[in-house]
Every structure is written in C-alpha cells, then in structure tokens.
Backbone as a printed PyTorch tensor [residue, N CA C, xyz], in Angstrom:
tensor([[[ 32.1060,   8.6410, -19.9640],
         [ 31.1820,   9.6540, -19.5210],
         [ 30.1790,   9.0000, -18.5760]],

        [[ 29.9290,   9.6090, -17.4350],
         [ 29.0290,   9.0530, -16.4330],
         [ 27.6280,   9.6280, -16.6220]],

        [[ 26.6430,   8.7480, -16.6640],
         [ 25.2600,   9.1760, -16.8050],
         [ 24.7190,   9.5740, -15.4430]],

        [[ 23.7910,  10.5090, -15.4440],
         [ 23.1200,  10.9110, -14.2090],
         [ 21.9390,   9.9710, -14.0040]],

        [[ 22.1300,   8.9670, -13.1760],
         [ 21.1120,   7.9540, -12.9350],
         [ 20.5340,   8.1730, -11.5480]],

        [[ 19.2020,   8.3050, -11.4860],
         [ 18.5510,   8.4900, -10.1900],
         [ 18.4430,   7.1390,  -9.4920]],

        [[ 18.8660,   7.0860,  -8.2470],
         [ 18.8080,   5.8610,  -7.4550],
         [ 17.5620,   5.8730,  -6.5890]],

        [[ 17.0150,   4.7030,  -6.3370],
         [ 15.8340,   4.5850,  -5.5040],
         [ 16.1820,   3.8280,  -4.2410]],

        [[ 15.5740,   4.1930,  -3.1450],
         [ 15.8180,   3.5310,  -1.8790],
         [ 15.5110,   4.4740,  -0.7390]],

        [[ 15.7020,   4.0070,   0.4760],
         [ 15.3620,   4.8520,   1.6110],
         [ 16.5830,   5.2550,   2.4330]],

        [[ 17.7570,   4.9460,   1.9430],
         [ 18.9250,   5.3200,   2.7420],
         [ 19.7870,   6.3170,   1.9750]],

        [[ 20.7830,   6.8240,   2.6380],
         [ 21.6860,   7.7690,   1.9860],
         [ 23.0350,   7.1140,   1.7260]],

        [[ 22.9860,   5.8760,   1.3010],
         [ 24.1900,   5.1060,   1.0360],
         [ 25.0960,   5.8600,   0.0600]],

        [[ 26.3560,   5.8640,   0.3770],
         [ 27.3830,   6.4980,  -0.4550],
         [ 27.1100,   7.9770,  -0.7020]],

        [[ 26.5050,   8.6260,   0.2700],
         [ 26.3040,  10.0590,   0.1590],
         [ 25.1120,  10.4900,  -0.6680]],

        [[ 24.3670,   9.5380,  -1.2350],
         [ 23.1810,   9.9160,  -2.0040],
         [ 22.1140,  10.4280,  -1.0520]],

        [[ 21.3470,  11.4110,  -1.4820],
         [ 20.2570,  11.8700,  -0.6270],
         [ 19.1640,  10.8120,  -0.5480]],

        [[ 18.4230,  10.8370,   0.5360],
         [ 17.3280,   9.9030,   0.7220],
         [ 16.2820,  10.1250,  -0.3710]],

        [[ 15.7960,   9.0500,  -0.9810],
         [ 14.8110,   9.1810,  -2.0430],
         [ 13.4150,   8.7850,  -1.5960]],

        [[ 13.2730,   8.2820,  -0.3850],
         [ 11.9560,   7.9240,   0.1100],
         [ 11.2690,   9.1630,   0.6570]],

        [[ 10.0300,   9.3690,   0.2420],
         [  9.2610,  10.4930,   0.7300],
         [  8.2630,  10.0480,   1.7930]],

        [[  8.3330,   8.7990,   2.2000],
         [  7.4000,   8.2460,   3.1710],
         [  7.7600,   8.7350,   4.5670]],

        [[  6.9350,   9.6080,   5.1610],
         [  7.2610,  10.1190,   6.4910],
         [  7.1220,   9.0630,   7.5870]],

        [[  6.5420,   7.9110,   7.2650],
         [  6.3640,   6.8610,   8.2570],
         [  7.4770,   5.8180,   8.2130]],

        [[  8.3490,   5.9140,   7.2180],
         [  9.4970,   5.0080,   7.1530],
         [ 10.5060,   5.4620,   8.2080]],

        [[ 10.9670,   4.5290,   8.9990],
         [ 11.8860,   4.8510,  10.0820],
         [ 13.2670,   5.1780,   9.5400]],

        [[ 13.8650,   6.2440,  10.0740],
         [ 15.2270,   6.6010,   9.6930],
         [ 16.2240,   5.5980,  10.2530]],

        [[ 15.8980,   5.0530,  11.4120],
         [ 16.7800,   4.0990,  12.0690],
         [ 16.1790,   2.7070,  11.9530]],

        [[ 17.0270,   1.7260,  11.8700],
         [ 16.5550,   0.3440,  11.7920],
         [ 15.9220,  -0.0420,  13.1260]],

        [[ 14.7690,  -0.7040,  13.0390],
         [ 14.1210,  -1.2000,  14.2510],
         [ 14.8510,  -2.4430,  14.7230]],

        [[ 14.8800,  -2.6290,  16.0340],
         [ 15.5010,  -3.8300,  16.5750],
         [ 14.5610,  -5.0060,  16.3540]],

        [[ 15.1450,  -6.1070,  15.9650],
         [ 14.3640,  -7.3180,  15.7220],
         [ 14.5490,  -8.2870,  16.8760]],

        [[ 13.5750,  -9.0960,  17.1750],
         [ 12.2820,  -9.2020,  16.5050],
         [ 11.3560,  -8.0680,  16.9210]],

        [[ 10.6500,  -7.5120,  15.9230],
         [  9.6730,  -6.4570,  16.1620],
         [  8.3210,  -6.9490,  15.6670]],

        [[  7.3160,  -6.8090,  16.5080],
         [  5.9650,  -7.2380,  16.1740],
         [  5.0410,  -6.0310,  16.2000]],

        [[  4.1420,  -5.9670,  15.2170],
         [  3.1760,  -4.8840,  15.1590],
         [  1.9970,  -5.2090,  16.0650]],

        [[  1.6340,  -4.2500,  16.8970],
         [  0.5060,  -4.4230,  17.8130],
         [ -0.8190,  -4.4580,  17.0630]],

        [[ -0.8750,  -3.8210,  15.9020],
         [ -2.1370,  -3.6730,  15.1850],
         [ -2.4700,  -4.8090,  14.2380]],

        [[ -1.6030,  -5.0710,  13.2860],
         [ -1.9310,  -6.0200,  12.2090],
         [ -1.3100,  -7.3910,  12.4000]],

        [[ -0.5210,  -7.5610,  13.4330],
         [  0.1370,  -8.8210,  13.7380],
         [  1.1170,  -9.2590,  12.6570]],

        [[  1.7540,  -8.2780,  12.0250],
         [  2.8590,  -8.5990,  11.1270],
         [  4.1470,  -8.4760,  11.9450]],

        [[  5.2400,  -8.9600,  11.3790],
         [  6.5070,  -8.9210,  12.1030],
         [  7.6230,  -8.5090,  11.1660]],

        [[  8.6530,  -7.9450,  11.7560],
         [  9.8040,  -7.4730,  11.0010],
         [ 10.8670,  -8.5550,  10.9820]],

        [[ 11.2970,  -8.9330,   9.7810],
         [ 12.3230,  -9.9630,   9.6260],
         [ 13.3020,  -9.4810,   8.5620]],

        [[ 14.5550,  -9.2760,   8.9480],
         [ 15.5940,  -8.7690,   8.0490],
         [ 15.1350,  -7.4890,   7.3470]],

        [[ 14.6140,  -6.5420,   8.1340],
         [ 14.2040,  -5.2170,   7.6660],
         [ 13.0160,  -5.2560,   6.7100]],

        [[ 12.2330,  -6.3260,   6.7460],
         [ 11.0680,  -6.4540,   5.8760],
         [  9.8830,  -6.9240,   6.7170]],

        [[  8.7440,  -6.2790,   6.5320],
         [  7.5400,  -6.6730,   7.2450],
         [  6.9110,  -7.8730,   6.5550]],

        [[  6.5740,  -8.8910,   7.3430],
         [  5.9950, -10.1260,   6.8270],
         [  4.7320, -10.4720,   7.5950]],

        [[  3.9250, -11.3260,   6.9870],
         [  2.6890, -11.7650,   7.6200],
         [  2.6300, -13.2870,   7.5900]],

        [[  2.8300, -13.8950,   8.7560],
         [  2.6950, -15.3370,   8.8910],
         [  2.1880, -15.5940,  10.3150]],

        [[  0.9090, -15.9610,  10.4490],
         [  0.3310, -16.1190,  11.7890],
         [  1.0900, -17.0910,  12.6930]],

        [[  1.6180, -18.1780,  12.1330],
         [  2.3540, -19.1520,  12.9560],
         [  3.6410, -18.5360,  13.5150]],

        [[  4.3830, -17.8630,  12.6580],
         [  5.6180, -17.2270,  13.0950],
         [  5.3190, -16.1290,  14.1140]],

        [[  4.2650, -15.3800,  13.8820],
         [  3.8770, -14.3240,  14.8200],
         [  3.5960, -14.9210,  16.2030]],

        [[  2.8610, -16.0250,  16.2430],
         [  2.5400, -16.6670,  17.5290],
         [  3.8100, -17.1440,  18.2420]],

        [[  4.7690, -17.6650,  17.4730],
         [  6.0320, -18.1120,  18.0700],
         [  6.8220, -16.9260,  18.6270]],

        [[  6.8930, -15.8430,  17.8430],
         [  7.6720, -14.6830,  18.2550],
         [  7.0250, -13.9340,  19.4170]],

        [[  5.7200, -14.0200,  19.5290],
         [  4.9810, -13.2920,  20.5520],
         [  5.4600, -13.6140,  21.9690]],

        [[  5.8900, -14.8470,  22.1790],
         [  6.3290, -15.2510,  23.5160],
         [  7.8260, -15.0150,  23.7550]],

        [[  8.5430, -14.5530,  22.7460],
         [  9.9730, -14.2760,  22.8800],
         [ 10.1710, -13.0400,  23.7700]],

        [[ 10.9660, -13.1440,  24.8270],
         [ 11.1530, -11.9950,  25.7230],
         [ 11.9260, -10.8310,  25.0710]],

        [[ 12.5910, -11.0840,  23.9690],
         [ 13.3520, -10.0280,  23.2910],
         [ 12.4970,  -9.1960,  22.3310]],

        [[ 11.2290,  -9.5180,  22.2210],
         [ 10.3440,  -8.8580,  21.2580],
         [ 10.2020,  -7.3660,  21.5540]],

        [[ 10.2040,  -6.5940,  20.4890],
         [  9.9410,  -5.1610,  20.5710],
         [  8.5580,  -4.9400,  19.9580]],

        [[  7.6370,  -4.4360,  20.7620],
         [  6.2810,  -4.1700,  20.2870],
         [  6.2410,  -2.7730,  19.6820]],

        [[  5.8320,  -2.6960,  18.4200],
         [  5.8060,  -1.4310,  17.6950],
         [  4.4910,  -1.3290,  16.9150]],

        [[  4.3030,  -0.2150,  16.2930],
         [  3.2070,  -0.0470,  15.3360],
         [  3.8620,   0.1080,  13.9760]],

        [[  3.5320,  -0.7830,  13.0540],
         [  4.1760,  -0.7650,  11.7340],
         [  3.7630,   0.4910,  10.9640]],

        [[  4.5260,   0.8670,   9.9410],
         [  4.2040,   2.0630,   9.1640],
         [  2.7970,   2.0320,   8.5530]],

        [[  2.3390,   0.8810,   8.0820],
         [  1.0000,   0.8070,   7.4810],
         [ -0.0850,   1.0840,   8.5150]],

        [[  0.0510,   0.5170,   9.7030],
         [ -0.9350,   0.7750,  10.7650],
         [ -0.9190,   2.2470,  11.1720]],

        [[  0.2460,   2.8670,  11.1680],
         [  0.3360,   4.2960,  11.4840],
         [ -0.3280,   5.1300,  10.4010]],

        [[ -0.1400,   4.7590,   9.1300],
         [ -0.7870,   5.4850,   8.0300],
         [ -2.3090,   5.3620,   8.1250]],

        [[ -2.7870,   4.1700,   8.4610],
         [ -4.2280,   3.9570,   8.6020],
         [ -4.7670,   4.8010,   9.7590]],

        [[ -4.0830,   4.7900,  10.8870],
         [ -4.5300,   5.5530,  12.0570],
         [ -4.5730,   7.0540,  11.7740]],

        [[ -3.6310,   7.5340,  10.9930],
         [ -3.5670,   8.9660,  10.7060],
         [ -4.2550,   9.3380,   9.3950]],

        [[ -4.7860,   8.3490,   8.6720],
         [ -5.4760,   8.6300,   7.4190],
         [ -4.5660,   9.2300,   6.3710]],

        [[ -3.3700,   8.6470,   6.2190],
         [ -2.3560,   9.1630,   5.3030],
         [ -2.2630,   8.2570,   4.0690]],

        [[ -2.9830,   8.5640,   2.9870],
         [ -2.9140,   7.7150,   1.7950],
         [ -1.7220,   8.0650,   0.9030]],

        [[ -1.1250,   7.0400,   0.3300],
         [ -0.1000,   7.2460,  -0.6860],
         [ -0.6310,   6.8620,  -2.0620]],

        [[ -1.8300,   6.2920,  -2.0920],
         [ -2.4800,   5.9520,  -3.3410],
         [ -3.9620,   6.2570,  -3.2430]],

        [[ -4.5150,   6.8270,  -4.3120],
         [ -5.9440,   7.1340,  -4.3590],
         [ -6.4990,   6.5840,  -5.6660]],

        [[ -7.4730,   5.6820,  -5.5360],
         [ -8.1190,   5.0620,  -6.6870],
         [ -9.5360,   5.6110,  -6.7620]],

        [[ -9.9070,   6.1680,  -7.9180],
         [-11.2490,   6.7050,  -8.1150],
         [-11.9360,   5.8940,  -9.2040]],

        [[-13.0950,   5.3440,  -8.8690],
         [-13.8680,   4.5310,  -9.7940],
         [-15.1650,   5.2690, -10.1230]],

        [[-15.5350,   5.2870, -11.4120],
         [-16.7790,   5.9440, -11.7930],
         [-17.3370,   5.3310, -13.0640]],

        [[-18.5890,   5.6520, -13.3310],
         [-19.2550,   5.2020, -14.5420],
         [-20.4700,   4.3370, -14.2360]],

        [[-21.3940,   4.2730, -15.1580],
         [-22.6270,   3.5090, -14.9530],
         [-22.3490,   2.0080, -14.8190]],

        [[-21.3170,   1.5190, -15.4880],
         [-20.9520,   0.0980, -15.3920],
         [-20.5940,  -0.2730, -13.9510]],

        [[-19.9330,   0.6380, -13.2600],
         [-19.5270,   0.4120, -11.8730],
         [-20.7230,   0.0580, -11.0100]],

        [[-21.8090,   0.8010, -11.1550],
         [-22.9630,   0.5970, -10.2760],
         [-23.7290,  -0.6730, -10.6390]],

        [[-23.6630,  -1.1000, -11.8840],
         [-24.3030,  -2.3610, -12.2870],
         [-23.5250,  -3.5650, -11.7580]],

        [[-22.2220,  -3.4100, -11.5640],
         [-21.3470,  -4.5140, -11.1450],
         [-20.6170,  -4.1950,  -9.8410]],

        [[-21.2110,  -3.3630,  -9.0100],
         [-20.5470,  -2.8700,  -7.8090],
         [-20.0940,  -3.9880,  -6.8720]],

        [[-20.9610,  -4.9480,  -6.5710],
         [-20.5910,  -6.0270,  -5.6450],
         [-19.4230,  -6.8490,  -6.1840]],

        [[-19.4870,  -7.1730,  -7.4610],
         [-18.4190,  -7.9590,  -8.0870],
         [-17.0910,  -7.1990,  -8.0600]],

        [[-17.1340,  -5.9060,  -8.3610],
         [-15.9140,  -5.0900,  -8.3720],
         [-15.3480,  -4.9480,  -6.9640]],

        [[-16.2080,  -4.7220,  -5.9760],
         [-15.7260,  -4.6120,  -4.5910],
         [-15.0800,  -5.9140,  -4.1190]],

        [[-15.6680,  -7.0600,  -4.4790],
         [-15.0760,  -8.3650,  -4.1060],
         [-13.7140,  -8.5430,  -4.7680]],

        [[-13.6280,  -8.1840,  -6.0400],
         [-12.3620,  -8.2920,  -6.7680],
         [-11.2820,  -7.4620,  -6.0780]],

        [[-11.5980,  -6.2260,  -5.7330],
         [-10.6130,  -5.3450,  -5.1090],
         [-10.2470,  -5.8320,  -3.7090]],

        [[-11.2030,  -6.3810,  -2.9730],
         [-10.9130,  -6.9320,  -1.6410],
         [ -9.9750,  -8.1360,  -1.7700]],

        [[-10.2100,  -8.9950,  -2.7680],
         [ -9.3370, -10.1470,  -2.9910],
         [ -7.9190,  -9.7010,  -3.3540]],

        [[ -7.7990,  -8.6600,  -4.1640],
         [ -6.4720,  -8.1380,  -4.5310],
         [ -5.7700,  -7.6000,  -3.2870]],

        [[ -6.5120,  -6.8880,  -2.4290],
         [ -5.9060,  -6.3710,  -1.2030],
         [ -5.4280,  -7.5160,  -0.3100]],

        [[ -6.2250,  -8.5650,  -0.1840],
         [ -5.8510,  -9.7120,   0.6520],
         [ -4.5810, -10.3720,   0.1260]],

        [[ -4.5010, -10.5800,  -1.1830],
         [ -3.2970, -11.1670,  -1.7790],
         [ -2.0840, -10.2670,  -1.5650]],

        [[ -2.2730,  -8.9710,  -1.7260],
         [ -1.1680,  -8.0240,  -1.5340],
         [ -0.7050,  -8.0220,  -0.0830]],

        [[ -1.6500,  -8.0690,   0.8630],
         [ -1.3010,  -8.0990,   2.2860],
         [ -0.4860,  -9.3470,   2.6150]],

        [[ -0.8510, -10.4870,   2.0160],
         [ -0.1050, -11.7190,   2.2710],
         [  1.3300, -11.6160,   1.7720]],

        [[  1.5340, -10.9170,   0.6530],
         [  2.8770, -10.7120,   0.1080],
         [  3.6350,  -9.6310,   0.8610]],

        [[  2.9320,  -8.5340,   1.1550],
         [  3.5560,  -7.3920,   1.8240],
         [  2.5110,  -6.7280,   2.7180]],

        [[  2.5820,  -6.9510,   4.0350],
         [  1.5590,  -6.4070,   4.9310],
         [  1.5360,  -4.8790,   5.0020]],

        [[  2.4360,  -4.2170,   4.3190],
         [  2.4120,  -2.7550,   4.2840],
         [  1.4580,  -2.2300,   3.2140]],

        [[  0.9600,  -3.1140,   2.3540],
         [  0.0340,  -2.7160,   1.2940],
         [ -1.3930,  -3.0120,   1.7350]],

        [[ -2.1210,  -1.9360,   2.0850],
         [ -3.4920,  -2.1100,   2.5680],
         [ -4.3910,  -0.9780,   2.1090]],

        [[ -5.6720,  -1.2520,   2.1240],
         [ -6.6610,  -0.2160,   1.8600],
         [ -6.9420,   0.4950,   3.1770]],

        [[ -6.8300,   1.8020,   3.1700],
         [ -7.1040,   2.6020,   4.3600],
         [ -8.6080,   2.7530,   4.5440]],

        [[ -9.2750,   3.1820,   3.4770],
         [-10.7320,   3.3440,   3.5420],
         [-11.3060,   3.4080,   2.1340]],

        [[-12.5820,   3.0930,   2.0590],
         [-13.3420,   3.2320,   0.8270],
         [-14.5110,   4.1490,   1.1370]],

        [[-14.7720,   5.0950,   0.2560],
         [-15.8970,   5.9930,   0.4670],
         [-16.6100,   6.2160,  -0.8610]],

        [[-17.8700,   6.5740,  -0.7370],
         [-18.6540,   6.8730,  -1.9200],
         [-18.9700,   8.3530,  -1.8940]],

        [[-18.5960,   9.0320,  -2.9550],
         [-18.8210,  10.4710,  -3.0450],
         [-19.4570,  10.7520,  -4.3890]],

        [[-20.6410,  11.3130,  -4.3370],
         [-21.4200,  11.5670,  -5.5460],
         [-21.5600,  10.2550,  -6.3150]],

        [[-21.1420,  10.2030,  -7.5400],
         [-21.2860,   8.9940,  -8.3600],
         [-19.9540,   8.2740,  -8.5510]],

        [[-19.1270,   8.2580,  -7.4950],
         [-17.8340,   7.5830,  -7.6010],
         [-17.4650,   6.9160,  -6.2820]],

        [[-16.6140,   5.9070,  -6.3990],
         [-16.0620,   5.2480,  -5.2290],
         [-14.5950,   5.6590,  -5.1470]],

        [[-14.1770,   6.0700,  -3.9560],
         [-12.7890,   6.4980,  -3.7450],
         [-12.1530,   5.5290,  -2.7560]],

        [[-11.0240,   4.9630,  -3.1570],
         [-10.2880,   4.0050,  -2.3350],
         [ -8.9210,   4.5970,  -2.0400]],

        [[ -8.5780,   4.6780,  -0.7610],
         [ -7.2680,   5.1940,  -0.3590],
         [ -6.4140,   4.0260,   0.1210]],

        [[ -5.1510,   3.9930,  -0.3120],
         [ -4.2490,   2.8920,   0.0200],
         [ -3.0080,   3.3950,   0.7430]],

        [[ -2.3680,   2.4820,   1.4700],
         [ -1.1540,   2.8380,   2.2180],
         [  0.0690,   2.9330,   1.3200]],

        [[  0.0360,   2.2830,   0.1730],
         [  1.1940,   2.2750,  -0.7310],
         [  0.7550,   2.6460,  -2.1450]],

        [[  1.6220,   3.3670,  -2.8560],
         [  1.3400,   3.7520,  -4.2300],
         [  1.1740,   2.5210,  -5.1230]],

        [[  2.0290,   1.5340,  -4.9190],
         [  2.0210,   0.3570,  -5.7850],
         [  0.7070,  -0.4130,  -5.6720]],

        [[  0.0800,  -0.4200,  -4.4980],
         [ -1.2120,  -1.1030,  -4.3540],
         [ -2.2810,  -0.3750,  -5.1490]],

        [[ -2.2840,   0.9340,  -5.1260],
         [ -3.2630,   1.7050,  -5.9000],
         [ -3.1250,   1.3850,  -7.3890]],

        [[ -1.8950,   1.3850,  -7.8740],
         [ -1.6690,   1.0670,  -9.2900],
         [ -2.1050,  -0.3610,  -9.5970]],

        [[ -1.7860,  -1.2900,  -8.7130],
         [ -2.1400,  -2.6980,  -8.9140],
         [ -3.6590,  -2.8760,  -8.9400]],

        [[ -4.3780,  -2.2140,  -8.0330],
         [ -5.8460,  -2.3010,  -8.0240],
         [ -6.4170,  -1.8210,  -9.3520]],

        [[ -5.9070,  -0.7040,  -9.8520],
         [ -6.3800,  -0.1730, -11.1300],
         [ -6.1050,  -1.1140, -12.2850]],

        [[ -4.9200,  -1.6910, -12.3190],
         [ -4.5680,  -2.5860, -13.4280],
         [ -5.3870,  -3.8840, -13.3990]],

        [[ -5.6040,  -4.4270, -12.2090],
         [ -6.4090,  -5.6570, -12.0990],
         [ -7.8520,  -5.3740, -12.5090]],

        [[ -8.3980,  -4.2590, -12.0480],
         [ -9.7650,  -3.8930, -12.4100],
         [ -9.8860,  -3.6850, -13.9180]],

        [[ -8.9230,  -3.0170, -14.5150],
         [ -8.9300,  -2.7870, -15.9570],
         [ -8.8340,  -4.0980, -16.7330]],

        [[ -7.9840,  -4.9950, -16.2560],
         [ -7.8280,  -6.2950, -16.9120],
         [ -9.1350,  -7.0970, -16.8570]],

        [[ -9.8290,  -7.0330, -15.7340],
         [-11.0450,  -7.8220, -15.5520],
         [-12.2740,  -7.1760, -16.1910]],

        [[-12.3470,  -5.8510, -16.2040],
         [-13.5730,  -5.1740, -16.6370],
         [-13.3460,  -4.1260, -17.7230]],

        [[-12.1720,  -4.0530, -18.2790],
         [-11.8150,  -3.0750, -19.3090],
         [-12.1080,  -1.6570, -18.8100]],

        [[-12.6400,  -0.8080, -19.6640],
         [-12.8730,   0.5820, -19.2920],
         [-11.6580,   1.4360, -19.5920]],

        [[-11.6720,   2.6510, -19.0800],
         [-10.5670,   3.5820, -19.2940],
         [ -9.7840,   3.7210, -17.9920]],

        [[ -8.4740,   3.5050, -18.0580],
         [ -7.6080,   3.5550, -16.8840],
         [ -6.5460,   4.6260, -17.0840]],

        [[ -6.4380,   5.5120, -16.1010],
         [ -5.3870,   6.5350, -16.0980],
         [ -4.6470,   6.4520, -14.7810]],

        [[ -3.3220,   6.3450, -14.8620],
         [ -2.4760,   6.2840, -13.6720],
         [ -1.5380,   7.4720, -13.7160]],

        [[ -1.5370,   8.2440, -12.6210],
         [ -0.7080,   9.4360, -12.5700],
         [  0.1150,   9.4100, -11.2820]],

        [[  1.4420,   9.4300, -11.4480],
         [  2.3490,   9.5070, -10.3070],
         [  2.6980,  10.9700, -10.1170]],

        [[  2.4730,  11.4880,  -8.9130],
         [  2.7860,  12.8880,  -8.6210],
         [  4.2900,  13.1070,  -8.6740]],

        [[  4.6650,  14.3550,  -8.8200],
         [  6.0800,  14.7230,  -8.8280],
         [  6.7730,  14.1460,  -7.6020]],

        [[  7.8700,  13.4520,  -7.8060],
         [  8.5980,  12.8480,  -6.6960],
         [  8.0270,  11.4990,  -6.2890]],

        [[  6.9830,  11.0460,  -6.9500],
         [  6.3680,   9.7340,  -6.6990],
         [  5.9140,   9.5570,  -5.2520]],

        [[  5.4030,  10.6420,  -4.6340],
         [  4.9330,  10.5010,  -3.2670],
         [  3.4640,  10.0910,  -3.1850]],

        [[  2.7310,  10.1890,  -4.2790],
         [  1.3450,   9.7420,  -4.3010],
         [  0.9990,   9.2790,  -5.7110]],

        [[  0.1990,   8.2490,  -5.7720],
         [ -0.2450,   7.7140,  -7.0620],
         [ -1.7570,   7.8790,  -7.1360]],

        [[ -2.2270,   8.4970,  -8.2090],
         [ -3.6650,   8.6480,  -8.4320],
         [ -4.0700,   7.7740,  -9.6030]],

        [[ -5.0730,   6.9500,  -9.3590],
         [ -5.5650,   6.0240, -10.3630],
         [ -7.0320,   6.3360, -10.6170]],

        [[ -7.3760,   6.5480, -11.8630],
         [ -8.7670,   6.8090, -12.2390],
         [ -9.2280,   5.7310, -13.2050]],

        [[-10.3480,   5.0960, -12.8730],
         [-10.9330,   4.0750, -13.7440],
         [-12.3750,   4.4650, -14.0140]],

        [[-12.7690,   4.3330, -15.2730],
         [-14.1290,   4.6720, -15.6480],
         [-14.6050,   3.7560, -16.7680]],

        [[-15.8640,   3.3440, -16.6350],
         [-16.5060,   2.5860, -17.7100],
         [-17.9770,   2.9560, -17.6960]],

        [[-18.4570,   3.3880, -18.8220],
         [-19.8240,   3.8740, -18.8880],
         [-20.8490,   2.7530, -19.1010]],

        [[-20.5560,   1.7460, -19.9110],
         [-21.5690,   0.6870, -20.1140],
         [-20.9200,  -0.6690, -20.1940]]])
C-alpha cells in the first residue's frame, strides 16, 4: 500500500506539482556565474552563497550574469515570509541586548544562506515587529531569543507554509 507523502521542493519533478509558494523563486535556472547587484552574493550550483573573495574573483569574469537575488527583490518590494512580534515589559528593559542578539543571529544566518535576511524592524505601540525574507529565519530568531531570555514563544505556520508568524512575550 502506498502512503500519500507530501514532497517538498520547488520543481515539478516526476509530475509532482510545485510546492514552493515563493513568488520570487525563479521558475527557470539562472545561468551561472550569476552575481547579485545588491548584496554581493553569488549563485553556485543553484545555491546563493556569500564569500567576498569569490565574489571579487567572479566580478571580473566576462561570462557573469548580473541579477538581483530573490532576497534583495523581497526587501525592495517589502515582501516578508516571516513576521516576528516581540512584546512585554522585559523586552523594554533589555531592548539593546535583545536587538544585538537578533542582529548577530541575522549575520550568522546571512553567512550560511544570504537569502535569509531581516527586511525591516519597526516599533508599533508596545511591540517590536521584525519582518524576514525567509520563514526559517523568523522561526530561528524566535527560538534563539526564547533560549536566551525564556518567555512565551508561539510559532505559527500559515496554511501551505507561505508565511511564519512568531510571537515572543515576557512580562518580567
């Protein structure tokens, strides 16, 4: 008996429907070498990487294709796939420390995968709202913050996993 197993990926291999809901993911493979004009990441074997030395070497290659990577396009259009909401009196007592922690997590994530970035941070009423280019970064920010500062953490993946909402709160 064959189980109905949902496959994940961005292609329609073997007739499966596309499972990626990211409108910025290219349907066609980009020609390599491809360099992003915005963040200076480069495409290598269908994966975006960040290495300044390699970027400088590739920059002078006449075969280079200059593009805007999906993360830079999401930032330009303000298209978040992750939303992190922080609230509580503890947040305001430790705001600088928490912001530094989240910035360090973003930097580490960017070094691993330049598609994971914070689009913007805003303060609305008594909460800080952080929008991210990838769902996994939003979840990671919430888990790291919870590990470091405890509090209450709720992670909600929308139907179809097209957006991740993370709520963190600590009152004292």
